[in-house]
C-alpha positions in Angstrom: -12.3 -11.8 -23.6 -12.6 -15.3 -24.9 -10.7 -18.2 -23.4 -10.0 -21.2 -25.6 -9.5 -23.4 -22.5 -10.0 -23.1 -18.8 -6.9 -22.5 -16.6 -5.9 -25.8 -15.0 -5.7 -24.3 -11.6 -9.2 -22.8 -11.5 -11.6 -25.6 -12.2 -15.1 -25.2 -10.8 -14.9 -28.7 -9.3 -12.3 -29.5 -6.7 -11.9 -33.1 -7.8 -10.1 -32.3 -11.1 -7.5 -30.1 -9.4 -7.1 -32.6 -6.6 -6.4 -35.3 -9.1 -3.7 -33.1 -10.6 -2.1 -32.9 -7.2 -2.1 -36.6 -6.8 -0.5 -37.1 -10.2 2.4 -34.8 -9.2 2.6 -36.1 -5.6 3.5 -32.6 -4.5 1.7 -30.5 -1.8 0.1 -27.2 -3.0 1.0 -24.0 -1.3 -1.3 -21.1 -2.2 -0.2 -17.5 -1.4 -2.9 -14.7 -1.5 -1.4 -11.3 -2.3 1.9 -10.2 -3.9 3.2 -7.6 -1.5 6.6 -7.7 0.2 5.7 -10.5 2.6 4.1 -12.7 -0.1 7.0 -12.4 -2.5 9.4 -13.3 0.3 7.4 -16.5 0.9 7.3 -17.3 -2.8 11.0 -16.6 -3.4 11.9 -18.5 -0.2 10.2 -21.6 -1.6 12.0 -21.6 -5.0 13.0 -25.1 -5.8 11.0 -26.5 -2.8 9.2 -29.9 -3.4 5.8 -28.2 -3.7 3.4 -26.5 -6.2 3.2 -22.8 -5.4 0.5 -20.5 -6.6 0.4 -16.8 -6.1 -3.0 -15.1 -6.4 -3.5 -11.3 -6.7 -6.2 -9.0 -8.1 -3.5 -7.0 -10.0 -0.7 -8.2 -12.1 2.0 -6.2 -10.3 3.8 -5.9 -7.1 3.6 -2.4 -5.7 5.9 -0.5 -3.4 3.2 1.3 -1.4 5.5 3.5 0.6 6.3 5.5 -2.6 2.8 6.0 -3.8 2.9 9.6 -2.5 5.7 10.3 -5.0 3.4 9.2 -7.8 0.6 11.3 -6.4 2.9 14.4 -6.4 4.3 13.8 -9.9 7.8 12.7 -8.6 7.7 9.2 -10.0 5.7 7.3 -12.6 3.6 4.2 -11.7 5.9 1.8 -13.5 8.9 3.1 -11.4 7.5 1.7 -8.2 5.9 -1.5 -9.4 6.9 -4.7 -11.2 5.0 -7.5 -13.0 4.5 -10.4 -10.6 5.1 -13.0 -13.4 8.4 -11.3 -14.3 9.5 -11.3 -10.6 8.8 -15.1 -10.3 9.6 -16.2 -13.9 12.7 -18.2 -12.9 10.8 -20.4 -10.4 9.6 -23.4 -12.3 7.5 -24.6 -9.3 5.6 -21.3 -9.0 2.7 -19.9 -11.1 0.6 -16.7 -10.9 -3.2 -16.4 -11.0 -4.8 -13.0 -11.8 -8.1 -13.1 -9.8 -10.0 -11.6 -7.0 -10.3 -13.8 -3.9 -13.9 -13.8 -2.5 -13.6 -16.2 0.3 -11.9 -19.2 1.9 -13.5 -22.6 2.5 -11.5 -23.9 5.5 -13.4 -27.2 5.7 -12.6 -28.2 2.1 -9.3 -26.4 2.1 -9.8 -24.3 -1.0 -9.7 -20.6 -2.0 -12.8 -19.1 -3.6 -12.5 -16.8 -6.6 -16.0 -16.1 -7.6 -17.3 -19.3 -9.3 -13.9 -20.9 -9.3 -12.0 -22.6 -6.5 -8.4 -23.5 -5.9 -7.4 -26.2 -3.4 -4.5 -25.9 -1.0 -2.5 -27.9 1.4 -0.9 -24.8 2.9 -2.3 -21.3 2.7 -0.5 -18.0 3.2 -2.7 -14.9 3.4 -1.1 -11.4 3.0 -3.9 -9.3 1.6 -2.7 -6.0 3.2 -4.9 -3.2 4.4 -7.4 -0.6 3.2 -8.2 2.9 4.4 -9.9 3.2 7.8 -12.6 5.9 7.9 -13.5 5.1 11.5 -17.2 4.5 10.7 -17.6 7.4 8.3 -17.3 5.5 5.0 -19.3 8.2 3.2 -16.2 10.4 3.4 -14.3 8.1 1.0 -16.1 9.7 -1.9 -14.7 13.2 -1.0 -11.4 12.1 0.5 -9.9 9.1 -1.2 -7.0 7.2 0.3 -3.6 6.3 -1.0 -3.3 2.5 -1.3 -3.2 1.8 -5.0 -1.7 3.1 -8.3 -5.2 4.0 -9.4 -5.7 6.2 -6.3 -2.2 7.7 -6.6 -2.7 8.7 -10.3 -6.2 9.9 -9.4 -4.6 12.2 -6.7 -2.0 13.4 -9.2 -4.7 14.2 -11.8 -6.8 16.1 -9.2 -3.8 18.0 -7.8 -2.4 19.1 -11.2 -5.9 19.9 -12.4 -6.5 22.1 -9.4 -3.6 24.4 -10.4 -4.8 24.4 -14.0 -8.3 25.4 -13.0 -7.0 28.1 -10.6 -5.0 29.6 -13.5 -8.3 30.2 -15.3 -10.4 31.2 -12.3 -11.2 34.9 -11.9 -13.0 34.6 -8.5 -10.4 35.0 -5.7 -12.4 32.8 -3.2 -12.9 30.0 -5.7 -9.2 30.2 -6.7 -8.1 29.9 -3.1 -10.4 26.8 -2.6 -8.7 25.2 -5.6 -5.3 26.0 -4.2 -6.1 24.6 -0.7 -5.1 21.0 -0.1 -6.0 19.1 3.1 -4.4 15.9 4.3 -6.3 14.1 7.0 -3.9 12.0 9.2 -0.3 12.8 10.1 1.3 9.3 10.1 4.3 8.7 7.8 2.2 8.8 4.6 0.5 12.1 5.6 3.7 13.7 6.6 5.6 12.6 3.4 2.7 13.6 1.2 2.4 17.0 2.8 6.2 17.7 2.3 6.2 16.5 -1.3 3.1 18.6 -2.1 4.6 21.7 -0.6 7.7 21.3 -2.7 5.7 20.6 -5.8 3.8 23.9 -5.3 6.7 26.1 -4.1 9.5 24.7 -6.3 8.5 22.5 -9.3 5.4 24.6 -10.3 6.6 28.0 -9.1 7.5 29.5 -12.5 5.1 27.6 -14.8 2.0 29.7 -14.5 1.2 33.3 -15.6 -1.9 34.2 -13.6 -1.5 32.5 -10.3 1.4 32.0 -7.8 1.5 28.2 -7.1 3.6 29.0 -3.9 0.5 30.6 -2.4 -1.2 27.2 -2.2 -2.2 26.2 1.3 -1.2 22.7 2.4 -2.9 21.7 5.7 -2.0 18.6 7.6 -4.6 17.6 10.2 -4.1 15.2 13.0 -6.7 14.3 15.7 -4.0 13.2 18.3 -1.8 15.7 20.1 1.2 15.2 17.8 2.2 13.9 14.4 4.1 10.7 13.7 2.7 8.8 16.8 4.9 5.7 16.0 8.1 7.8 16.3 9.8 9.2 19.4 8.3 12.5 20.5 11.6 14.5 20.0 11.8 13.3 16.4 8.2 14.1 15.7 8.7 17.6 17.1 11.6 18.2 14.7 9.5 16.9 11.8 6.8 19.4 12.7 9.4 22.2 12.5 10.6 20.8 9.1 7.1 20.8 7.7 6.5 24.4 9.0 9.7 25.5 7.2 8.2 24.1 4.0 5.1 26.1 4.5 2.8 23.3 5.6 0.2 24.2 8.2 0.2 21.5 10.9 -2.9 21.2 13.0 -2.8 18.7 15.8 -5.5 17.8 18.4 -8.2 18.8 15.8 -10.3 15.9 14.5 -12.2 16.3 11.3 -15.9 16.8 11.9 -17.2 16.6 8.3 -16.1 16.3 4.7 -18.0 17.2 1.5 -17.1 18.1 -2.0 -16.5 21.8 -1.1 -14.2 21.2 1.9 -13.9 20.1 5.5 -14.9 21.2 9.0 -12.0 20.9 11.5 -12.3 21.9 15.1 -15.5 23.9 14.3 -13.8 25.8 11.5 -14.9 25.5 7.9 -12.1 25.1 5.3 -13.0 25.5 1.6 -10.8 23.0 -0.2 -11.3 21.2 -3.5 -8.7 18.5 -2.7 -8.9 16.4 0.5 -6.7 13.3 0.9 -7.2 10.7 3.5 -4.1 9.4 5.2 -5.6 8.7 8.7 -5.2 5.0 9.3 -5.7 1.6 8.0 -8.2 -1.3 8.3 -7.2 -4.9 7.5 -8.6 -6.7 4.5 -11.6 -9.0 5.0 -9.4 -12.0 5.7 -10.6 -12.2 9.3 -14.2 -12.7 8.0 -13.1 -15.3 5.5 -11.5 -17.3 8.3 -14.1 -16.6 10.9 -11.1 -15.8 13.2 -10.6 -13.5 16.1 -9.4 -10.0 15.1 -8.3 -6.8 16.7 -10.0 -3.5 16.4 -8.3 -2.9 13.0 -9.6 -6.2 11.7 -6.2 -7.9 11.8 -6.3 -11.7 12.4 -4.8 -12.7 15.8 -2.2 -15.3 14.9 -0.3 -17.9 16.9 3.5 -17.5 17.6 4.2 -19.4 14.4 1.9 -16.9 12.5 -0.7 -19.7 11.9 -4.4 -19.2 12.5 -5.7 -20.8 15.7 -7.1 -24.2 15.0 -5.7 -24.3 11.4 -1.9 -25.1 11.6 -1.6 -25.0 7.8 -3.0 -21.5 7.3 -0.7 -18.5 7.9 -1.4 -14.8 8.0 1.3 -12.2 7.6 1.9 -8.5 7.1 -0.8 -5.9 7.6 -3.4 -8.6 7.8 -1.9 -10.2 10.9 -2.0 -9.1 14.5 1.2 -10.6 15.8 2.1 -10.0 19.5 5.6 -9.6 20.6 6.4 -8.6 24.2 2.7 -8.1 24.7 2.4 -5.5 21.9 1.3 -6.0 18.3 4.0 -5.5 15.6 3.5 -2.5 13.4 2.2 -2.7 9.8 5.6 -1.9 8.2 7.4 -3.4 5.2 10.3 -4.8 7.3 7.9 -6.7 9.5 6.1 -8.2 6.4 9.5 -9.1 4.8 10.8 -10.9 7.9 7.5 -12.7 8.4 7.6 -13.8 4.8 11.1 -15.2 5.2 10.1 -17.0 8.3 7.0 -18.7 6.8 9.0 -19.8 3.8 11.6 -21.3 6.1 8.9 -22.9 8.3 7.2 -24.5 5.3 10.5 -25.9 4.1 11.0 -27.4 7.5 7.4 -28.8 7.6 7.9 -30.4 4.2 11.1 -32.0 5.4 9.6 -33.2 8.7 11.8 -30.9 10.8 10.9 -29.1 14.0 10.1 -25.4 13.8 10.5 -22.4 16.1 8.1 -19.4 16.8 8.5 -16.2 14.9 10.5 -13.4 16.5 11.0 -10.0 14.9 14.6 -8.8 15.2 14.7 -5.9 12.7 13.5 -2.6 14.2 13.4 0.3 11.6 11.0 3.1 11.1 11.6 5.7 8.5 10.0 8.9 7.2 11.0 11.9 5.1 9.9 15.5 5.0 10.7 17.1 1.7 13.9 16.7 -0.3 16.6 16.7 2.3 15.2 16.0 5.7 14.3 12.6 7.2 13.8 10.6 10.4 15.3 7.2 11.3 14.1 5.3 14.3 16.2 2.2 14.7 15.7 1.5 18.4 18.7 2.9 20.2 19.8 4.8 17.1 17.8 7.9 16.4 18.6 10.2 13.4 17.0 13.3 12.0 18.0 15.7 9.2 20.1 15.2 6.0 21.9 12.0 7.1 18.6 10.4 8.0 17.2 11.4 4.6 20.2 9.8 2.8 19.6 6.6 4.8 15.9 6.7 3.8 16.9 7.0 0.1 19.3 4.0 0.3 16.7 1.8 2.1 14.0 2.6 -0.4 16.2 2.2 -3.4 17.2 -1.3 -2.2 13.6 -2.3 -1.6 12.6 -1.6 -5.2 12.4 -4.7 -7.3 14.6 -4.9 -10.4 17.7 -3.0 -11.6 15.6 -0.9 -14.0 13.4 0.5 -11.3 16.4 1.2 -9.0 18.3 3.0 -11.7 15.4 5.0 -12.9 14.2 6.1 -9.4 17.8 7.0 -8.4 18.1 9.1 -11.6 14.7 10.7 -11.0 15.5 11.6 -7.5 18.9 13.0 -8.4 17.4 15.1 -11.2 14.6 16.4 -8.9 17.2 17.3 -6.2 19.4 19.2 -8.6 16.7 20.9 -10.7 13.6 21.0 -8.5 11.6 19.5 -11.4 9.0 16.7 -11.4 9.1 14.5 -14.5 5.7 12.8 -14.2 3.3 15.7 -14.4 0.8 14.0 -16.6 -3.0 14.6 -16.3 -4.8 11.4 -17.4 -8.5 11.6 -18.2 -10.5 9.5 -15.7 -13.1 8.3 -18.3 -10.4 6.6 -20.4 -8.7 5.0 -17.4 -12.1 3.6 -16.3 -12.7 2.2 -19.8 -9.5 0.3 -20.0 -9.7 -0.9 -16.4 -13.2 -2.4 -16.7 -12.9 -3.7 -20.3 -11.5 -7.2 -19.5 -14.1 -9.5 -18.0 -14.5 -13.2 -17.6 -18.1 -14.5 -17.9 -19.4 -11.1 -16.9 -17.2 -10.9 -13.7 -14.2 -8.6 -13.6 -11.0 -10.5 -13.1 -9.3 -7.6 -11.4 -12.3 -5.9 -9.9 -13.1 -2.3 -9.3 -9.9 -0.5 -8.3 -11.9 1.7 -6.0 -13.4 -1.3 -4.2 -11.0 -2.4 -1.5 -13.6 -4.4 0.4 -12.3 -7.7 -0.8 -9.6 -9.3 -2.8 -5.9 -9.6 -2.6 -4.4 -6.3 -1.6 -0.8 -5.4 -1.0 0.9 -5.9 2.3 
């Protein structure tokens, strides 16, 4: 793609951009990432006396908690995402850069994007997390995670294609392998994915095939620890196990995965032939800790100060899944409510800094953990308030609808969920060919370097938090 002129914010030399800052007399605030926390920072600085730049490797904000619904054909990718430029279009002091961050130069205070750099006065890093394979990265090839729209549509293609292939398969053993789905990891994503997949097979697809019975599909949820949903109270997790069992999901706890290949998995010494394996077993923070040469926890999250700044760099902040923020001696969980509240706090802190006012440490007040199992059963953990069942599921629906960006997305998702509830049908059962997706994804380059990068490569760049 040919550029008639270079973007004014991405000069190769720092001097030209620094001169621009001197001309405006405004400090520059750079935000890496466009997840929930990042957008709260940007929105909170609307009208502030500063130049704000949001950098992301994709052009859209993504509601990651609903990716499993895209993967199981419940929603379309556009239903759970929104263009970043559209979200921030009314903020005259804010601009968006589509690029992949490759490093941070703390000494010269600039963000590196390949050959280009962008100076900052204040920096906010919210680059999210990637799948954690616990030292077995070779398993990613056979068991992709669920962190991006590309991965979600890839899972949808593989799941739907498995039923189509089984319809034409005459060998009973091969047919069973095609209809066996293994999910590794029983946190909220694994539990929600297992429930949705069970309903897809037993309800939405039940009458659509002539030579196979989709309801005979095996959905196996594997967890290495003694129980599922470790972040929820034990009583709620036990009820969730019962709800999954009622849907026909096989829940196997205390059984770590020993190996994964293209033909299946080995769990607790038992070989399971399965053509579809999905990894939902944990997360690892983005490379931000390496960029900053900062202290990190075991998950790679940057250990931040009480005001969410990086030790030794009071003008650099880390929030969301990228940050290890201690409260009452324990790290805050990597949940959307945490990122949202941290984003609001950093926006307020920066406004106070710009005005020369004193600031206070961050304190997380909003405790809420949610999960759903199928179409009418959920869990709500709100500290003293614990709910399970239909009422919790309705609460889950309301919270997730309100977190979607834009009236269009809220209206469409609400309609899709209502339609699916009444008819048991899934409206996004499209099988997209991988070769064409790869062509369009990799077509747009700048001087031989992909602006967005390889969607399968989550080793660097601005990811969602």
